[in-house]
C-alpha positions as a Python dict, from the first residue, in 0.01 Angstrom:
ca = {
    (1, 'M'): (0, 0, 0),
    (2, 'Q'): (80, -264, 254),
    (3, 'A'): (127, -2, 519),
    (4, 'M'): (-225, 140, 438),
    (5, 'K'): (-381, -200, 481),
    (6, 'R'): (-215, -245, 814),
    (7, 'L'): (-323, 91, 935),
    (8, 'L'): (-683, 26, 829),
    (9, 'W'): (-663, -309, 1008),
    (10, 'L'): (-529, -146, 1323),
    (11, 'L'): (-793, 127, 1311),
    (12, 'G'): (-1064, -144, 1277),
    (13, 'V'): (-926, -334, 1573),
    (14, 'I'): (-916, -15, 1785),
    (15, 'A'): (-1274, 78, 1688),
    (16, 'F'): (-1395, -274, 1766),
    (17, 'A'): (-1223, -263, 2110),
    (18, 'Y'): (-1366, 85, 2177),
    (19, 'F'): (-1714, -20, 2103),
    (20, 'A'): (-1681, -356, 2290),
    (21, 'V'): (-1606, -175, 2612),
    (22, 'T'): (-1831, 141, 2574),
    (23, 'V'): (-2149, 48, 2381),
    (24, 'P'): (-2413, -124, 2603),
    (25, 'I'): (-2587, -435, 2459),
    (26, 'G'): (-2880, -478, 2695),
    (27, 'K'): (-2762, -438, 3048),
    (28, 'H'): (-2391, -482, 2974),
    (29, 'T'): (-2127, -403, 2710),
    (30, 'L'): (-1985, -682, 2492),
    (31, 'W'): (-1687, -697, 2724),
    (32, 'G'): (-1912, -720, 3022),
    (33, 'H'): (-2116, -1006, 2873),
    (34, 'A'): (-1793, -1187, 2789),
    (35, 'V'): (-1664, -1154, 3143),
    (36, 'R'): (-1991, -1272, 3286),
    (37, 'I'): (-1990, -1574, 3068),
    (38, 'A'): (-1637, -1648, 3148),
    (39, 'K'): (-1722, -1659, 3521),
    (40, 'T'): (-1983, -1925, 3490),
    (41, 'P'): (-1910, -2275, 3628),
    (42, 'E'): (-1954, -2420, 3279),
    (43, 'A'): (-1697, -2191, 3135),
    (44, 'K'): (-1453, -2274, 3427),
    (45, 'E'): (-1510, -2647, 3378),
    (46, 'L'): (-1439, -2605, 3003),
    (47, 'A'): (-1117, -2424, 3082),
    (48, 'D'): (-1006, -2684, 3324),
    (49, 'G'): (-1082, -2956, 3076),
    (50, 'A'): (-885, -2785, 2806),
    (51, 'K'): (-589, -2736, 3037),
    (52, 'E'): (-599, -3103, 3135),
    (53, 'T'): (-612, -3212, 2773),
    (54, 'A'): (-325, -2973, 2683),
    (55, 'R'): (-111, -3113, 2975),
    (56, 'D'): (-181, -3470, 2856),
    (57, 'A'): (-87, -3392, 2496),
    (58, 'A'): (232, -3210, 2604),
    (59, 'R'): (324, -3503, 2834),
    (60, 'K'): (263, -3756, 2547),
    (61, 'A'): (470, -3544, 2306),
    (62, 'Q'): (757, -3517, 2550),
    (63, 'Q'): (751, -3892, 2601),
    (64, 'E'): (752, -3949, 2228),
    (65, 'L'): (1043, -3708, 2186),
    (66, 'D'): (1240, -3874, 2470),
    (67, 'S'): (1188, -4223, 2337),
    (68, 'A'): (1272, -4109, 1979),
    (69, 'S'): (1601, -3950, 2092),
    (70, 'S'): (1700, -4250, 2294),
    (71, 'T'): (1636, -4496, 2013),
    (72, 'K'): (1806, -4300, 1733),
    (73, 'P'): (2182, -4303, 1715),
    (74, 'A'): (2345, -3968, 1725),
    (75, 'Q'): (2415, -3841, 1375),
    (76, 'A'): (2768, -3719, 1316),
    (77, 'V'): (2789, -3362, 1223),
    (78, 'P'): (3056, -3295, 948),
    (79, 'A'): (3342, -3077, 1072),
    (80, 'A'): (3361, -2740, 905),
    (81, 'T'): (3639, -2729, 656),
    (82, 'K'): (3866, -2428, 653),
    (83, 'P'): (3952, -2282, 312),
    (84, 'E'): (4330, -2291, 261),
}
């Protein structure tokens, strides 16, 4: 049953992709509209802002991890015992 659901889902994705690149909606296909929108200055500005925010968040997370690891004492890991 699970395999059938996955197969139907995959067929739906394939059908959507096919129609997105072949069926015109006005002058362009869905894919063509998406590409034209992505090339606008506003979309590029949005992408640049998102990248900058992600870099800031990653930098802050790295600093917090570094400060947390330098303030915590290392925990001793118990040695594995061998059965005798």
